[in-house]
N, CA, C and O atoms as a Maestro MAE file, in Angstrom:
{
 s_m_m2io_version
 :::
 2.0.0
}

f_m_ct {
 s_m_title
 :::
 protein
 m_atom[244] {
  # First column is atom index #
  i_m_mmod_type
  r_m_x_coord
  r_m_y_coord
  r_m_z_coord
  i_m_residue_number
  s_m_chain_name
  s_m_pdb_residue_name
  s_m_pdb_atom_name
  i_m_atomic_number
  :::
  1 25 13.178 -39.835 -1.475 1 A "MET " " N  " 7
  2 3 12.084 -39.206 -0.769 1 A "MET " " CA " 6
  3 2 10.763 -39.637 -1.400 1 A "MET " " C  " 6
  4 15 10.620 -39.627 -2.623 1 A "MET " " O  " 8
  5 25 9.821 -40.007 -0.581 2 A "ALA " " N  " 7
  6 3 8.511 -40.448 -1.064 2 A "ALA " " CA " 6
  7 2 7.693 -39.250 -1.525 2 A "ALA " " C  " 6
  8 15 7.820 -38.149 -0.989 2 A "ALA " " O  " 8
  9 25 6.850 -39.484 -2.531 3 A "LYS " " N  " 7
  10 3 5.975 -38.424 -3.012 3 A "LYS " " CA " 6
  11 2 4.889 -38.150 -1.976 3 A "LYS " " C  " 6
  12 15 4.397 -39.064 -1.314 3 A "LYS " " O  " 8
  13 25 4.532 -36.890 -1.851 4 A "THR " " N  " 7
  14 3 3.462 -36.502 -0.950 4 A "THR " " CA " 6
  15 2 2.128 -36.726 -1.632 4 A "THR " " C  " 6
  16 15 1.918 -36.274 -2.757 4 A "THR " " O  " 8
  17 25 1.230 -37.417 -0.959 5 A "LYS " " N  " 7
  18 3 -0.101 -37.695 -1.492 5 A "LYS " " CA " 6
  19 2 -1.053 -36.595 -1.043 5 A "LYS " " C  " 6
  20 15 -1.283 -36.410 0.152 5 A "LYS " " O  " 8
  21 25 -1.598 -35.875 -2.000 6 A "VAL " " N  " 7
  22 3 -2.574 -34.829 -1.726 6 A "VAL " " CA " 6
  23 2 -3.938 -35.385 -2.074 6 A "VAL " " C  " 6
  24 15 -4.132 -35.911 -3.170 6 A "VAL " " O  " 8
  25 25 -4.900 -35.278 -1.145 7 A "THR " " N  " 7
  26 3 -6.259 -35.746 -1.413 7 A "THR " " CA " 6
  27 2 -7.191 -34.546 -1.547 7 A "THR " " C  " 6
  28 15 -7.009 -33.521 -0.889 7 A "THR " " O  " 8
  29 25 -8.186 -34.694 -2.409 8 A "PHE " " N  " 7
  30 3 -9.126 -33.613 -2.691 8 A "PHE " " CA " 6
  31 2 -10.543 -34.059 -2.374 8 A "PHE " " C  " 6
  32 15 -10.923 -35.203 -2.627 8 A "PHE " " O  " 8
  33 25 -11.322 -33.130 -1.813 9 A "LYS " " N  " 7
  34 3 -12.710 -33.415 -1.448 9 A "LYS " " CA " 6
  35 2 -13.564 -32.210 -1.832 9 A "LYS " " C  " 6
  36 15 -13.198 -31.074 -1.531 9 A "LYS " " O  " 8
  37 25 -14.699 -32.445 -2.492 10 A "THR " " N  " 7
  38 3 -15.609 -31.352 -2.833 10 A "THR " " CA " 6
  39 2 -16.568 -31.116 -1.675 10 A "THR " " C  " 6
  40 15 -17.015 -32.052 -1.011 10 A "THR " " O  " 8
  41 25 -16.872 -29.843 -1.449 11 A "VAL " " N  " 7
  42 3 -17.771 -29.450 -0.366 11 A "VAL " " CA " 6
  43 2 -18.794 -28.456 -0.916 11 A "VAL " " C  " 6
  44 15 -18.435 -27.478 -1.572 11 A "VAL " " O  " 8
  45 25 -20.055 -28.718 -0.642 12 A "ARG " " N  " 7
  46 3 -21.142 -27.836 -1.087 12 A "ARG " " CA " 6
  47 2 -21.400 -26.787 -0.011 12 A "ARG " " C  " 6
  48 15 -21.660 -27.121 1.145 12 A "ARG " " O  " 8
  49 25 -21.324 -25.514 -0.402 13 A "LEU " " N  " 7
  50 3 -21.662 -24.422 0.503 13 A "LEU " " CA " 6
  51 2 -23.102 -23.973 0.278 13 A "LEU " " C  " 6
  52 15 -23.816 -23.650 1.227 13 A "LEU " " O  " 8
  53 25 -23.520 -23.958 -0.981 14 A "SER " " N  " 7
  54 3 -24.902 -23.691 -1.366 14 A "SER " " CA " 6
  55 2 -25.103 -24.310 -2.744 14 A "SER " " C  " 6
  56 15 -24.184 -24.919 -3.291 14 A "SER " " O  " 8
  57 25 -26.295 -24.157 -3.308 15 A "ASP " " N  " 7
  58 3 -26.581 -24.772 -4.611 15 A "ASP " " CA " 6
  59 2 -25.601 -24.339 -5.690 15 A "ASP " " C  " 6
  60 15 -25.249 -25.130 -6.565 15 A "ASP " " O  " 8
  61 25 -25.161 -23.093 -5.634 16 A "SER " " N  " 7
  62 3 -24.282 -22.584 -6.691 16 A "SER " " CA " 6
  63 2 -22.911 -22.157 -6.164 16 A "SER " " C  " 6
  64 15 -22.233 -21.340 -6.787 16 A "SER " " O  " 8
  65 25 -22.509 -22.704 -5.027 17 A "ASP " " N  " 7
  66 3 -21.211 -22.352 -4.442 17 A "ASP " " CA " 6
  67 2 -20.557 -23.605 -3.863 17 A "ASP " " C  " 6
  68 15 -21.017 -24.162 -2.866 17 A "ASP " " O  " 8
  69 25 -19.489 -24.028 -4.503 18 A "TRP " " N  " 7
  70 3 -18.764 -25.229 -4.103 18 A "TRP " " CA " 6
  71 2 -17.305 -24.892 -3.889 18 A "TRP " " C  " 6
  72 15 -16.801 -23.919 -4.450 18 A "TRP " " O  " 8
  73 25 -16.623 -25.684 -3.084 19 A "LYS " " N  " 7
  74 3 -15.186 -25.529 -2.909 19 A "LYS " " CA " 6
  75 2 -14.542 -26.907 -2.836 19 A "LYS " " C  " 6
  76 15 -15.215 -27.920 -2.649 19 A "LYS " " O  " 8
  77 25 -13.241 -26.917 -2.987 20 A "ILE " " N  " 7
  78 3 -12.463 -28.141 -2.880 20 A "ILE " " CA " 6
  79 2 -11.516 -27.995 -1.704 20 A "ILE " " C  " 6
  80 15 -10.848 -26.971 -1.559 20 A "ILE " " O  " 8
  81 25 -11.457 -29.019 -0.864 21 A "LEU " " N  " 7
  82 3 -10.506 -29.053 0.233 21 A "LEU " " CA " 6
  83 2 -9.348 -29.946 -0.182 21 A "LEU " " C  " 6
  84 15 -9.545 -31.094 -0.581 21 A "LEU " " O  " 8
  85 25 -8.148 -29.413 -0.083 22 A "ALA " " N  " 7
  86 3 -6.937 -30.164 -0.414 22 A "ALA " " CA " 6
  87 2 -6.237 -30.510 0.893 22 A "ALA " " C  " 6
  88 15 -5.851 -29.623 1.655 22 A "ALA " " O  " 8
  89 25 -6.075 -31.805 1.148 23 A "ASP " " N  " 7
  90 3 -5.413 -32.281 2.367 23 A "ASP " " CA " 6
  91 2 -3.993 -32.724 2.068 23 A "ASP " " C  " 6
  92 15 -3.756 -33.599 1.235 23 A "ASP " " O  " 8
  93 25 -3.062 -32.104 2.762 24 A "TYR " " N  " 7
  94 3 -1.651 -32.455 2.683 24 A "TYR " " CA " 6
  95 2 -1.274 -33.143 3.983 24 A "TYR " " C  " 6
  96 15 -1.692 -32.690 5.048 24 A "TYR " " O  " 8
  97 25 -0.509 -34.210 3.936 25 A "PRO " " N  " 7
  98 3 -0.044 -34.825 5.186 25 A "PRO " " CA " 6
  99 2 0.831 -33.839 5.961 25 A "PRO " " C  " 6
  100 15 1.705 -33.190 5.387 25 A "PRO " " O  " 8
  101 25 0.596 -33.736 7.238 26 A "ASP " " N  " 7
  102 3 1.391 -32.915 8.160 26 A "ASP " " CA " 6
  103 2 1.380 -31.422 7.855 26 A "ASP " " C  " 6
  104 15 2.280 -30.713 8.307 26 A "ASP " " O  " 8
  105 25 0.409 -30.917 7.114 27 A "THR " " N  " 7
  106 3 0.290 -29.481 6.882 27 A "THR " " CA " 6
  107 2 -1.172 -29.074 6.966 27 A "THR " " C  " 6
  108 15 -2.069 -29.912 7.062 27 A "THR " " O  " 8
  109 25 -1.382 -27.782 6.929 28 A "GLU " " N  " 7
  110 3 -2.732 -27.239 7.029 28 A "GLU " " CA " 6
  111 2 -3.533 -27.515 5.754 28 A "GLU " " C  " 6
  112 15 -2.992 -27.472 4.649 28 A "GLU " " O  " 8
  113 25 -4.812 -27.795 5.920 29 A "GLN " " N  " 7
  114 3 -5.715 -28.036 4.798 29 A "GLN " " CA " 6
  115 2 -5.871 -26.739 3.999 29 A "GLN " " C  " 6
  116 15 -5.933 -25.655 4.579 29 A "GLN " " O  " 8
  117 25 -5.933 -26.849 2.689 30 A "ARG " " N  " 7
  118 3 -6.096 -25.682 1.824 30 A "ARG " " CA " 6
  119 2 -7.429 -25.751 1.099 30 A "ARG " " C  " 6
  120 15 -7.941 -26.830 0.801 30 A "ARG " " O  " 8
  121 25 -7.981 -24.571 0.819 31 A "GLU " " N  " 7
  122 3 -9.264 -24.474 0.131 31 A "GLU " " CA " 6
  123 2 -9.077 -23.871 -1.247 31 A "GLU " " C  " 6
  124 15 -8.346 -22.895 -1.418 31 A "GLU " " O  " 8
  125 25 -9.743 -24.457 -2.224 32 A "ILE " " N  " 7
  126 3 -9.808 -23.905 -3.564 32 A "ILE " " CA " 6
  127 2 -11.276 -23.557 -3.774 32 A "ILE " " C  " 6
  128 15 -12.134 -24.439 -3.748 32 A "ILE " " O  " 8
  129 25 -11.565 -22.289 -3.979 33 A "THR " " N  " 7
  130 3 -12.954 -21.826 -4.027 33 A "THR " " CA " 6
  131 2 -13.328 -21.334 -5.421 33 A "THR " " C  " 6
  132 15 -12.491 -21.234 -6.318 33 A "THR " " O  " 8
  133 25 -14.614 -21.029 -5.568 34 A "GLY " " N  " 7
  134 3 -15.096 -20.402 -6.795 34 A "GLY " " CA " 6
  135 2 -15.734 -21.338 -7.803 34 A "GLY " " C  " 6
  136 15 -15.754 -21.035 -8.996 34 A "GLY " " O  " 8
  137 25 -16.250 -22.455 -7.355 35 A "PHE " " N  " 7
  138 3 -16.887 -23.403 -8.263 35 A "PHE " " CA " 6
  139 2 -18.403 -23.234 -8.202 35 A "PHE " " C  " 6
  140 15 -18.977 -23.116 -7.119 35 A "PHE " " O  " 8
  141 25 -19.047 -23.223 -9.368 36 A "ALA " " N  " 7
  142 3 -20.486 -22.988 -9.451 36 A "ALA " " CA " 6
  143 2 -21.308 -24.255 -9.263 36 A "ALA " " C  " 6
  144 15 -22.501 -24.184 -8.968 36 A "ALA " " O  " 8
  145 25 -20.670 -25.428 -9.434 37 A "SER " " N  " 7
  146 3 -21.413 -26.682 -9.312 37 A "SER " " CA " 6
  147 2 -20.453 -27.805 -8.943 37 A "SER " " C  " 6
  148 15 -19.234 -27.651 -9.022 37 A "SER " " O  " 8
  149 25 -21.018 -28.932 -8.540 38 A "LYS " " N  " 7
  150 3 -20.197 -30.105 -8.238 38 A "LYS " " CA " 6
  151 2 -19.486 -30.578 -9.499 38 A "LYS " " C  " 6
  152 15 -18.332 -31.003 -9.444 38 A "LYS " " O  " 8
  153 25 -20.168 -30.504 -10.624 39 A "ALA " " N  " 7
  154 3 -19.557 -30.914 -11.888 39 A "ALA " " CA " 6
  155 2 -18.335 -30.052 -12.214 39 A "ALA " " C  " 6
  156 15 -17.326 -30.565 -12.699 39 A "ALA " " O  " 8
  157 25 -18.422 -28.750 -11.951 40 A "ASP " " N  " 7
  158 3 -17.295 -27.845 -12.181 40 A "ASP " " CA " 6
  159 2 -16.116 -28.225 -11.277 40 A "ASP " " C  " 6
  160 15 -14.973 -28.272 -11.731 40 A "ASP " " O  " 8
  161 25 -16.398 -28.494 -10.003 41 A "ALA " " N  " 7
  162 3 -15.346 -28.903 -9.067 41 A "ALA " " CA " 6
  163 2 -14.758 -30.256 -9.470 41 A "ALA " " C  " 6
  164 15 -13.544 -30.448 -9.408 41 A "ALA " " O  " 8
  165 25 -15.606 -31.181 -9.878 42 A "ASP " " N  " 7
  166 3 -15.118 -32.496 -10.325 42 A "ASP " " CA " 6
  167 2 -14.256 -32.372 -11.580 42 A "ASP " " C  " 6
  168 15 -13.247 -33.065 -11.710 42 A "ASP " " O  " 8
  169 25 -14.645 -31.497 -12.497 43 A "ASP " " N  " 7
  170 3 -13.834 -31.252 -13.692 43 A "ASP " " CA " 6
  171 2 -12.457 -30.724 -13.310 43 A "ASP " " C  " 6
  172 15 -11.454 -31.108 -13.911 43 A "ASP " " O  " 8
  173 25 -12.407 -29.842 -12.310 44 A "TRP " " N  " 7
  174 3 -11.125 -29.300 -11.833 44 A "TRP " " CA " 6
  175 2 -10.257 -30.432 -11.282 44 A "TRP " " C  " 6
  176 15 -9.072 -30.524 -11.601 44 A "TRP " " O  " 8
  177 25 -10.851 -31.285 -10.458 45 A "ILE " " N  " 7
  178 3 -10.096 -32.388 -9.842 45 A "ILE " " CA " 6
  179 2 -9.589 -33.363 -10.897 45 A "ILE " " C  " 6
  180 15 -8.479 -33.880 -10.772 45 A "ILE " " O  " 8
  181 25 -10.377 -33.622 -11.923 46 A "ASN " " N  " 7
  182 3 -10.023 -34.621 -12.932 46 A "ASN " " CA " 6
  183 2 -9.308 -34.049 -14.148 46 A "ASN " " C  " 6
  184 15 -9.035 -34.778 -15.102 46 A "ASN " " O  " 8
  185 25 -9.003 -32.759 -14.126 47 A "GLY " " N  " 7
  186 3 -8.416 -32.143 -15.315 47 A "GLY " " CA " 6
  187 2 -7.049 -31.517 -15.086 47 A "GLY " " C  " 6
  188 15 -6.386 -31.748 -14.075 47 A "GLY " " O  " 8
  189 25 -6.660 -30.721 -16.065 48 A "ASP " " N  " 7
  190 3 -5.355 -30.076 -16.064 48 A "ASP " " CA " 6
  191 2 -5.218 -28.987 -15.004 48 A "ASP " " C  " 6
  192 15 -4.106 -28.675 -14.578 48 A "ASP " " O  " 8
  193 25 -6.331 -28.411 -14.579 49 A "ARG " " N  " 7
  194 3 -6.249 -27.341 -13.581 49 A "ARG " " CA " 6
  195 2 -5.700 -27.855 -12.257 49 A "ARG " " C  " 6
  196 15 -4.992 -27.126 -11.562 49 A "ARG " " O  " 8
  197 25 -6.012 -29.093 -11.895 50 A "LYS " " N  " 7
  198 3 -5.464 -29.677 -10.665 50 A "LYS " " CA " 6
  199 2 -3.950 -29.804 -10.769 50 A "LYS " " C  " 6
  200 15 -3.231 -29.458 -9.831 50 A "LYS " " O  " 8
  201 25 -3.465 -30.295 -11.897 51 A "ILE " " N  " 7
  202 3 -2.025 -30.454 -12.089 51 A "ILE " " CA " 6
  203 2 -1.334 -29.093 -12.037 51 A "ILE " " C  " 6
  204 15 -0.284 -28.955 -11.410 51 A "ILE " " O  " 8
  205 25 -1.914 -28.094 -12.689 52 A "ALA " " N  " 7
  206 3 -1.337 -26.745 -12.663 52 A "ALA " " CA " 6
  207 2 -1.296 -26.210 -11.230 52 A "ALA " " C  " 6
  208 15 -0.313 -25.586 -10.830 52 A "ALA " " O  " 8
  209 25 -2.347 -26.448 -10.463 53 A "TRP " " N  " 7
  210 3 -2.381 -25.988 -9.072 53 A "TRP " " CA " 6
  211 2 -1.325 -26.727 -8.243 53 A "TRP " " C  " 6
  212 15 -0.619 -26.104 -7.450 53 A "TRP " " O  " 8
  213 25 -1.213 -28.038 -8.416 54 A "LEU " " N  " 7
  214 3 -0.193 -28.803 -7.697 54 A "LEU " " CA " 6
  215 2 1.208 -28.300 -8.039 54 A "LEU " " C  " 6
  216 15 2.062 -28.208 -7.157 54 A "LEU " " O  " 8
  217 25 1.453 -27.975 -9.302 55 A "ARG " " N  " 7
  218 3 2.747 -27.409 -9.702 55 A "ARG " " CA " 6
  219 2 2.990 -26.082 -8.998 55 A "ARG " " C  " 6
  220 15 4.099 -25.827 -8.528 55 A "ARG " " O  " 8
  221 25 1.983 -25.246 -8.921 56 A "SER " " N  " 7
  222 3 2.146 -23.935 -8.287 56 A "SER " " CA " 6
  223 2 2.429 -24.069 -6.787 56 A "SER " " C  " 6
  224 15 3.001 -23.169 -6.173 56 A "SER " " O  " 8
  225 25 2.027 -25.188 -6.214 57 A "GLN " " N  " 7
  226 3 2.254 -25.439 -4.785 57 A "GLN " " CA " 6
  227 2 3.555 -26.213 -4.544 57 A "GLN " " C  " 6
  228 15 3.953 -26.430 -3.399 57 A "GLN " " O  " 8
  229 25 4.207 -26.624 -5.625 58 A "GLY " " N  " 7
  230 3 5.467 -27.366 -5.503 58 A "GLY " " CA " 6
  231 2 5.296 -28.857 -5.297 58 A "GLY " " C  " 6
  232 15 6.227 -29.524 -4.845 58 A "GLY " " O  " 8
  233 25 4.117 -29.401 -5.619 59 A "TYR " " N  " 7
  234 3 3.848 -30.817 -5.417 59 A "TYR " " CA " 6
  235 2 3.803 -31.628 -6.701 59 A "TYR " " C  " 6
  236 15 3.498 -32.820 -6.661 59 A "TYR " " O  " 8
  237 25 4.099 -31.011 -7.840 60 A "ALA " " N  " 7
  238 3 4.128 -31.728 -9.117 60 A "ALA " " CA " 6
  239 2 5.156 -31.063 -10.016 60 A "ALA " " C  " 6
  240 15 5.466 -29.882 -9.867 60 A "ALA " " O  " 8
  241 25 5.678 -31.847 -10.955 61 A "LYS " " N  " 7
  242 3 6.653 -31.310 -11.926 61 A "LYS " " CA " 6
  243 2 5.956 -30.811 -13.158 61 A "LYS " " C  " 6
  244 15 6.609 -30.326 -14.082 61 A "LYS " " O  " 8
  :::
 }
 m_bond[243] {
  # First column is bond index #
  i_m_from
  i_m_to
  i_m_order
  :::
  1 1 2 1
  2 2 3 1
  3 3 4 2
  4 3 5 1
  5 5 6 1
  6 6 7 1
  7 7 8 2
  8 7 9 1
  9 9 10 1
  10 10 11 1
  11 11 12 2
  12 11 13 1
  13 13 14 1
  14 14 15 1
  15 15 16 2
  16 15 17 1
  17 17 18 1
  18 18 19 1
  19 19 20 2
  20 19 21 1
  21 21 22 1
  22 22 23 1
  23 23 24 2
  24 23 25 1
  25 25 26 1
  26 26 27 1
  27 27 28 2
  28 27 29 1
  29 29 30 1
  30 30 31 1
  31 31 32 2
  32 31 33 1
  33 33 34 1
  34 34 35 1
  35 35 36 2
  36 35 37 1
  37 37 38 1
  38 38 39 1
  39 39 40 2
  40 39 41 1
  41 41 42 1
  42 42 43 1
  43 43 44 2
  44 43 45 1
  45 45 46 1
  46 46 47 1
  47 47 48 2
  48 47 49 1
  49 49 50 1
  50 50 51 1
  51 51 52 2
  52 51 53 1
  53 53 54 1
  54 54 55 1
  55 55 56 2
  56 55 57 1
  57 57 58 1
  58 58 59 1
  59 59 60 2
  60 59 61 1
  61 61 62 1
  62 62 63 1
  63 63 64 2
  64 63 65 1
  65 65 66 1
  66 66 67 1
  67 67 68 2
  68 67 69 1
  69 69 70 1
  70 70 71 1
  71 71 72 2
  72 71 73 1
  73 73 74 1
  74 74 75 1
  75 75 76 2
  76 75 77 1
  77 77 78 1
  78 78 79 1
  79 79 80 2
  80 79 81 1
  81 81 82 1
  82 82 83 1
  83 83 84 2
  84 83 85 1
  85 85 86 1
  86 86 87 1
  87 87 88 2
  88 87 89 1
  89 89 90 1
  90 90 91 1
  91 91 92 2
  92 91 93 1
  93 93 94 1
  94 94 95 1
  95 95 96 2
  96 95 97 1
  97 97 98 1
  98 98 99 1
  99 99 100 2
  100 99 101 1
  101 101 102 1
  102 102 103 1
  103 103 104 2
  104 103 105 1
  105 105 106 1
  106 106 107 1
  107 107 108 2
  108 107 109 1
  109 109 110 1
  110 110 111 1
  111 111 112 2
  112 111 113 1
  113 113 114 1
  114 114 115 1
  115 115 116 2
  116 115 117 1
  117 117 118 1
  118 118 119 1
  119 119 120 2
  120 119 121 1
  121 121 122 1
  122 122 123 1
  123 123 124 2
  124 123 125 1
  125 125 126 1
  126 126 127 1
  127 127 128 2
  128 127 129 1
  129 129 130 1
  130 130 131 1
  131 131 132 2
  132 131 133 1
  133 133 134 1
  134 134 135 1
  135 135 136 2
  136 135 137 1
  137 137 138 1
  138 138 139 1
  139 139 140 2
  140 139 141 1
  141 141 142 1
  142 142 143 1
  143 143 144 2
  144 143 145 1
  145 145 146 1
  146 146 147 1
  147 147 148 2
  148 147 149 1
  149 149 150 1
  150 150 151 1
  151 151 152 2
  152 151 153 1
  153 153 154 1
  154 154 155 1
  155 155 156 2
  156 155 157 1
  157 157 158 1
  158 158 159 1
  159 159 160 2
  160 159 161 1
  161 161 162 1
  162 162 163 1
  163 163 164 2
  164 163 165 1
  165 165 166 1
  166 166 167 1
  167 167 168 2
  168 167 169 1
  169 169 170 1
  170 170 171 1
  171 171 172 2
  172 171 173 1
  173 173 174 1
  174 174 175 1
  175 175 176 2
  176 175 177 1
  177 177 178 1
  178 178 179 1
  179 179 180 2
  180 179 181 1
  181 181 182 1
  182 182 183 1
  183 183 184 2
  184 183 185 1
  185 185 186 1
  186 186 187 1
  187 187 188 2
  188 187 189 1
  189 189 190 1
  190 190 191 1
  191 191 192 2
  192 191 193 1
  193 193 194 1
  194 194 195 1
  195 195 196 2
  196 195 197 1
  197 197 198 1
  198 198 199 1
  199 199 200 2
  200 199 201 1
  201 201 202 1
  202 202 203 1
  203 203 204 2
  204 203 205 1
  205 205 206 1
  206 206 207 1
  207 207 208 2
  208 207 209 1
  209 209 210 1
  210 210 211 1
  211 211 212 2
  212 211 213 1
  213 213 214 1
  214 214 215 1
  215 215 216 2
  216 215 217 1
  217 217 218 1
  218 218 219 1
  219 219 220 2
  220 219 221 1
  221 221 222 1
  222 222 223 1
  223 223 224 2
  224 223 225 1
  225 225 226 1
  226 226 227 1
  227 227 228 2
  228 227 229 1
  229 229 230 1
  230 230 231 1
  231 231 232 2
  232 231 233 1
  233 233 234 1
  234 234 235 1
  235 235 236 2
  236 235 237 1
  237 237 238 1
  238 238 239 1
  239 239 240 2
  240 239 241 1
  241 241 242 1
  242 242 243 1
  243 243 244 2
  :::
 }
}
């Protein structure tokens, strides 16, 4: 079975409110909210929190 590729995109809601959109093939898009800046959201995408979230969703070991 091929691995599912999840893509992440940061979205600005206001100067101090950002979210991440997680796109799964053939499923509904998911939102991760609560980021104070683009840098905070980028840190989440590039760090351990993304892996922990993927594990909680069943997409990583």
